[in-house]
C-alpha positions in Angstrom: -11.3 24.5 14.6 -13.7 22.8 12.2 -15.5 19.9 13.8 -14.7 16.6 12.0 -17.5 14.7 10.2 -15.9 11.4 11.0 -13.4 10.8 13.7 -11.6 7.6 14.6 -10.2 7.3 18.1 -7.6 4.6 18.7 -9.3 2.3 16.2 -7.6 -1.0 15.4 -8.4 -4.2 13.6 -7.2 -7.6 14.6 -8.3 -11.2 14.2 -7.9 -13.7 17.1 -5.9 -16.9 16.4 -6.1 -18.5 19.8 -6.6 -17.4 23.4 -3.3 -15.5 23.5 -2.5 -14.7 19.9 -4.0 -12.5 17.2 -3.2 -11.0 13.8 -3.0 -7.3 14.0 -4.1 -5.6 10.8 -4.4 -2.0 11.9 -2.5 -0.7 14.9 -4.4 1.8 17.2 -4.9 4.8 15.0 -6.4 8.3 15.3 -7.8 9.9 12.1 -10.3 12.6 11.3 -12.2 13.6 8.1 -13.2 17.2 8.1 -15.5 19.2 5.9 -14.1 20.8 2.8 -11.2 18.4 2.2 -10.3 15.6 -0.1 -8.2 13.1 1.9 -6.0 10.5 0.0 -4.9 7.4 1.7 -1.7 5.8 0.3 0.2 2.7 1.4 1.9 -0.5 0.2 -0.1 -3.7 -0.3 -1.1 -5.2 3.0 -1.0 -2.0 4.9 -4.8 -2.1 5.6 -6.0 0.8 3.3 -9.3 -0.8 2.4 -9.8 -2.1 5.9 -9.5 1.4 7.3 -11.9 2.7 4.7 -14.4 0.1 5.7 -14.2 1.0 9.3 -14.5 4.7 8.7 -17.5 4.2 6.4 -19.3 1.8 8.8 -19.0 -1.3 6.6 -16.9 -2.9 9.2 -16.7 -2.6 13.0 -13.3 -1.9 14.6 -11.9 -4.5 16.9 -11.1 -1.8 19.4 -11.5 2.0 19.6 -14.4 4.0 18.3 -15.4 5.7 15.1 -17.7 8.7 15.5 -20.1 10.4 13.1 -20.6 14.1 14.1 -19.5 13.1 17.7 -21.8 10.1 17.9 -20.8 6.4 17.9 -21.0 5.4 14.2 -22.4 2.0 15.3 -25.6 3.7 16.5 -26.1 6.3 13.8 -27.1 6.2 10.1 -24.1 7.9 8.4 -24.8 9.6 5.1 -22.0 8.1 3.1 -21.6 6.2 -0.1 -18.7 4.3 -1.7 -17.3 4.0 -5.2 -15.4 0.7 -5.6 -12.6 -0.4 -8.0 -14.9 -2.8 -9.7 -17.9 -1.2 -11.3 -20.3 -3.4 -9.3 -23.3 -2.6 -11.5 -26.4 -4.8 -11.7 -26.1 -6.2 -15.3 -29.9 -6.8 -15.6 -30.7 -3.2 -14.8 -30.4 -0.2 -17.2 -28.2 2.8 -16.3 -31.1 4.7 -14.9 -32.3 1.8 -12.9 -28.8 1.2 -11.5 -28.6 4.8 -10.3 -32.1 4.7 -8.9 -31.4 1.5 -6.9 -30.0 3.1 -3.7 -32.9 5.6 -3.6 -35.4 2.8 -4.0 -33.7 1.0 -1.2 -34.2 4.1 1.0 -37.9 4.2 0.1 -38.0 7.3 -2.1 -41.0 7.7 -4.2 -40.7 6.7 -7.9 -41.2 10.2 -9.3 -38.7 11.8 -7.0 -36.0 9.2 -7.4 -36.5 9.2 -11.2 -36.1 13.0 -11.3 -33.0 13.0 -9.1 -31.4 10.2 -11.0 -31.8 11.9 -14.3 -30.3 15.1 -12.9 -27.2 13.3 -11.6 -26.7 11.3 -14.8 -26.7 14.7 -16.6 -24.1 16.0 -14.1 -21.7 13.1 -14.8 -22.2 13.3 -18.6 -24.4 10.3 -19.1 -27.5 11.9 -20.4 -28.7 9.9 -23.4 -27.6 6.6 -21.9 -30.4 6.2 -19.4 -31.8 3.1 -21.2 -28.5 1.4 -21.9 -27.3 -1.7 -20.1 -23.8 -2.0 -18.5 -22.6 -4.4 -21.2 -23.2 -1.7 -23.8 -20.9 0.8 -22.0 -17.1 1.2 -22.0 -15.2 0.9 -18.7 -15.1 4.7 -18.2 -18.8 5.0 -18.8 -19.5 2.2 -16.4 -17.5 3.9 -13.7 -19.4 7.1 -14.4 -22.5 5.1 -13.6 -20.8 4.0 -10.4 -20.1 7.7 -9.5 -23.7 8.7 -10.3 -25.1 5.9 -8.1 -22.8 7.0 -5.2 -23.6 10.7 -5.7 -27.4 10.3 -6.2 -27.9 9.8 -2.5 -26.2 13.2 -1.9 -23.6 11.7 0.6 -22.0 14.0 3.1 -18.8 11.9 2.7 -17.9 10.1 -0.5 -15.6 7.2 -0.1 -13.6 5.9 -3.1 -11.6 2.7 -3.1 -9.1 2.7 -6.1 -11.9 4.1 -8.3 -9.7 4.8 -11.3 -7.3 1.8 -11.2 -9.3 -0.4 -13.6 -9.4 2.3 -16.3 -6.9 3.2 -19.0 -4.7 6.2 -18.4 -6.6 8.8 -20.5 -10.0 7.8 -19.2 -8.8 7.9 -15.6 -7.3 11.3 -16.1 -10.5 12.6 -17.7 -12.6 11.2 -14.8 -10.3 12.7 -12.2 -10.6 16.1 -13.8 -14.4 15.9 -13.9 -14.6 14.8 -10.3 -12.4 17.7 -9.2 -14.5 20.1 -11.2 -17.7 18.9 -9.6 -16.1 19.2 -6.2 -14.6 22.7 -6.7 -17.8 24.1 -8.3 -19.8 22.6 -5.5 -22.1 20.9 -8.1 -22.4 18.0 -5.7 -23.5 18.5 -2.0 -20.7 16.2 -0.7 -18.7 17.9 2.1 -15.7 15.5 2.1 -14.0 12.9 -0.1 -11.9 10.0 1.2 -9.8 8.4 -1.6 -7.9 5.1 -1.2 -5.2 4.9 -4.0 -1.8 3.4 -4.8 -1.2 6.1 -7.4 1.1 8.8 -5.9 0.5 11.3 -8.6 -3.3 10.8 -8.4 -3.1 11.6 -4.7 -1.1 14.8 -5.2 -3.3 15.9 -8.1 -6.6 15.6 -6.1 -5.9 15.7 -2.4 -5.9 18.5 0.1 -4.4 16.1 2.6 -2.4 12.9 2.2 -2.0 10.1 4.7 0.6 7.4 4.1 0.3 4.0 5.9 3.1 1.6 6.9 2.3 -2.1 7.3 2.6 -5.0 9.7 0.5 -3.8 11.3 -1.0 -0.9 9.4 -0.1 2.5 11.0 0.1 6.1 10.0 3.6 7.0 8.9 2.8 10.6 7.8 -0.3 12.8 7.6 0.1 16.3 6.0 -1.7 19.0 4.2 -0.9 19.6 0.5 0.0 23.2 0.1 -0.4 23.4 -3.6 -3.0 25.5 -5.4 -5.4 23.9 -7.9 -5.2 23.2 -10.7 -1.9 21.3 -10.2 0.6 20.7 -12.9 2.6 17.4 -12.9 5.7 19.1 -14.2 5.7 21.8 -11.6 8.8 21.6 -9.3 6.7 21.6 -6.1 4.5 18.8 -7.4 7.5 16.7 -8.3 9.1 17.3 -4.9 6.0 16.1 -3.1 5.7 13.0 -5.3 9.4 12.3 -4.6 8.8 12.7 -0.8 5.9 10.3 -0.8 7.8 7.8 -2.9 10.7 7.9 -0.4 8.3 7.2 2.5 6.8 4.2 0.6 10.1 2.7 -0.5 11.9 3.3 2.8 9.4 1.7 5.2 11.7 1.9 8.3 13.4 5.2 7.6 11.9 8.7 7.9 13.3 11.0 5.3 15.2 14.0 6.7 13.1 16.5 4.8 9.5 16.1 6.0 6.5 18.3 5.1 5.7 20.6 8.0 2.2 20.3 9.5 0.2 23.2 10.9 1.8 24.4 14.1 5.2 23.5 12.8 5.1 19.8 13.9 7.1 17.3 12.0 6.1 13.7 11.7 8.1 10.9 13.2 7.9 7.3 12.5 5.6 5.5 15.0 7.8 2.5 15.6 11.4 1.3 15.3 11.8 -2.3 14.0 14.3 -4.7 15.4 14.2 -7.0 12.4 14.3 -5.6 8.8 11.0 -6.3 7.1 12.0 -8.7 4.4 10.1 -7.8 1.2 8.6 -10.9 -0.4 10.7 -10.8 -3.6 12.7 -13.5 -5.4 16.4 -13.1 -6.2 15.6 -13.5 -9.9 13.1 -10.6 -9.7 15.8 -8.4 -8.0 18.3 -9.2 -10.8 15.6 -8.5 -13.4 14.8 -5.1 -12.0 18.4 -4.2 -11.8 18.9 -5.1 -15.4 16.0 -2.9 -16.4 17.4 0.0 -14.4 20.8 -0.5 -16.1 19.0 -0.1 -19.5 17.7 3.2 -18.2 21.3 4.4 -17.7 21.4 3.1 -14.1 18.7 5.5 -12.7 15.0 5.8 -13.1 11.7 6.8 -11.4 10.2 3.4 -10.4 6.7 4.9 -10.5 7.1 5.9 -14.1 8.9 2.7 -15.0 5.9 0.8 -13.7 3.6 2.9 -15.7 5.7 2.5 -18.9 5.9 -1.3 -18.5 2.2 -1.6 -17.6 2.9 -3.0 -14.1 1.1 -2.1 -10.9 3.4 -0.1 -8.6 2.5 -2.3 -5.7 4.0 -5.2 -7.7 7.3 -3.4 -8.0 7.6 -2.0 -4.5 8.7 -5.3 -2.8 11.4 -5.8 -5.4 12.6 -2.2 -5.1 12.6 -2.6 -1.3 14.6 -5.9 -1.5 17.2 -4.4 -3.8 17.5 -1.4 -1.5 17.8 -3.5 1.6 20.6 -5.5 0.0 22.5 -2.4 -1.0 21.9 -2.9 -4.7 19.8 0.3 -5.1 19.7 3.8 -3.6 16.7 6.1 -3.5 17.8 9.5 -4.5 15.3 12.4 -5.0 12.5 10.0 -5.7 14.6 8.0 -8.3 16.1 4.5 -7.9 19.8 4.6 -8.7 21.8 1.4 -9.0 24.9 1.0 -6.8 28.2 -0.4 -7.9 27.3 -3.6 -6.0 24.0 -3.7 -7.7 25.5 -3.3 -11.2 28.1 -6.0 -10.4 25.3 -8.4 -9.2 23.2 -7.8 -12.3 26.0 -8.2 -14.8 27.8 -11.2 -13.3 27.5 -14.9 -14.1 25.3 -17.1 -12.0 27.9 -18.3 -9.6 29.3 -14.9 -9.0 25.8 -13.5 -8.5 25.3 -16.1 -5.7 28.5 -14.9 -4.1 27.5 -11.3 -4.2 24.0 -12.0 -3.0 25.5 -14.1 -0.1 27.7 -11.3 1.0 25.0 -8.7 0.7 22.5 -10.9 2.7 24.9 -11.4 5.5 25.9 -7.8 5.6 22.4 -6.3 5.5 19.9 -8.8 6.8 19.9 -9.5 10.5 17.8 -12.7 10.3 20.0 -14.3 7.7 23.1 -13.3 9.7 21.5 -14.9 12.9 20.6 -18.1 11.1 24.1 -18.6 9.7 25.8 -17.9 13.0 23.5 -20.2 14.9 24.2 -23.0 12.5 28.0 -22.4 12.7 27.9 -22.6 16.5 25.5 -25.5 16.9 27.3 -28.8 17.4 25.1 -30.7 14.8 24.9 -27.6 12.5 21.1 -27.6 12.5 18.4 -25.4 14.1 14.6 -25.9 14.2 12.5 -23.2 12.5 10.6 -22.7 15.8 13.6 -21.0 17.3 13.5 -18.2 14.8 9.7 -18.1 14.6 9.6 -17.4 18.4 12.0 -14.4 17.9 10.0 -13.1 14.9 6.8 -13.5 16.9 7.7 -10.5 19.0 7.4 -8.3 16.0 5.1 -9.8 13.4 1.8 -11.6 13.3 1.8 -15.4 13.1 1.1 -15.4 9.3 3.8 -12.8 8.7 6.3 -14.6 10.8 6.0 -17.6 8.5 6.1 -15.4 5.4 9.3 -13.7 6.7 10.9 -17.1 7.3 9.8 -18.4 3.9 11.5 -15.4 2.3 14.6 -15.9 4.4 14.7 -19.6 3.4 14.4 -18.6 -0.3 17.2 -16.1 -0.1 19.4 -18.2 2.1 19.1 -21.3 -0.2 19.7 -19.3 -3.3 22.9 -17.8 -1.7 23.9 -21.2 -0.4 24.1 -19.8 3.1 22.3 -22.9 4.5 20.1 -25.8 3.4 16.5 -26.4 4.5 15.2 -29.8 5.6 11.5 -29.5 5.0 10.6 -32.9 6.5 12.1 -31.9 9.8 11.4 -28.2 9.5 15.1 -27.4 10.3 17.8 -25.2 9.0 20.9 -27.1 8.1 24.4 -25.6 7.5 25.2 -25.7 3.8 27.6 -28.6 3.0 30.4 -26.4 1.7 30.1 -24.2 4.7 30.3 -27.2 7.0 33.4 -28.4 5.2 35.0 -25.0 5.4 34.3 -24.9 9.1 35.9 -28.3 9.6 38.9 -27.3 7.5 39.5 -24.3 9.7 39.6 -26.4 12.9 43.2 -26.4 14.1 44.9 -29.9 14.3 45.9 -31.1 17.7 49.4 -30.5 18.7 51.7 -33.5 18.2 
């Protein structure tokens, strides 16, 4: 078996809040980067993708566990890595050539040598003739080429990339992906491994030899598999589409492992690393859910959310929470990578406001444990009110302190919209909705005469 260049053993990241409390960002995780592979890391916002990259590259120390570089503790070595960031991060007062020379100058390389190597890498990435230009004179694509040249000029053994194409238009991004893949396959660059953080599913399937998908709260590996597709890859190929659909299902069903999983070497199948007691409430507003459902109705009730985001110019991470919320409430189904509206979802989207509230109320009680618990607690309490701390204490067993509050804020937003309960902000208490209280009183049997 090939020895890994970088190996993480039970690494985790957390931030202490008090003596006995902490915010867990990354759960204990094992991960290896081996020679000859492009690894793509996918995950929803807040899953810790960039945090994990920073720990693997040595920019950040793990809170626990160890990261090794060729078997040695990364903290005590000088890893030969470089990073391409989402923002171009160029020095505006330096020319293209001077920007590329900067890391070599920092390493103490002689002027003649660094000048010669920088010119060679600029030629490799298609920037010959622009050596004397300043960043302000370049397009976004050309500035990112400078970023690639600056990262590659140090001849890194591992090249890390954090959303390197997300700030570019579609055609420019496609062009740069193709050129990077060509450099990699022809071994024009000495880099032995590439680690790519992305939110673009198709980008991961186009480039990667191996794909890792993270879950969140805290960040953890949900699936890690080899991509058994030959290069070059065609987006319209059935195997390509099937893999995109599989990843899409993993991302949009955070607490369910799809039945059809890619098989790893040795025939192992991946299993989810945890079972949640509470559903993770996506931070989406009822109005946003209704808006998404209306859009899907306009697409004949079924669409690929990833492509919908692309067509509307949205970031897919912005749509995922709304998709997850609609799915949690039973308004959407995920089928073969597409989002299909359910009869309940269609009724909700097409109803008048008062009827929408009724449908949302029923769906919330049927599908969301926390909202069901809040309404039942209020109904059974003699004064029909419960302090928020009661529910925060229960959520604290599963979520970080900040996420507990975000979960409760979402529950309050949904519950008030659906008129399941009222919220007394001054006392930080849930209060039974007035009409619910009246209905409860009306149902109380009269004493026998």
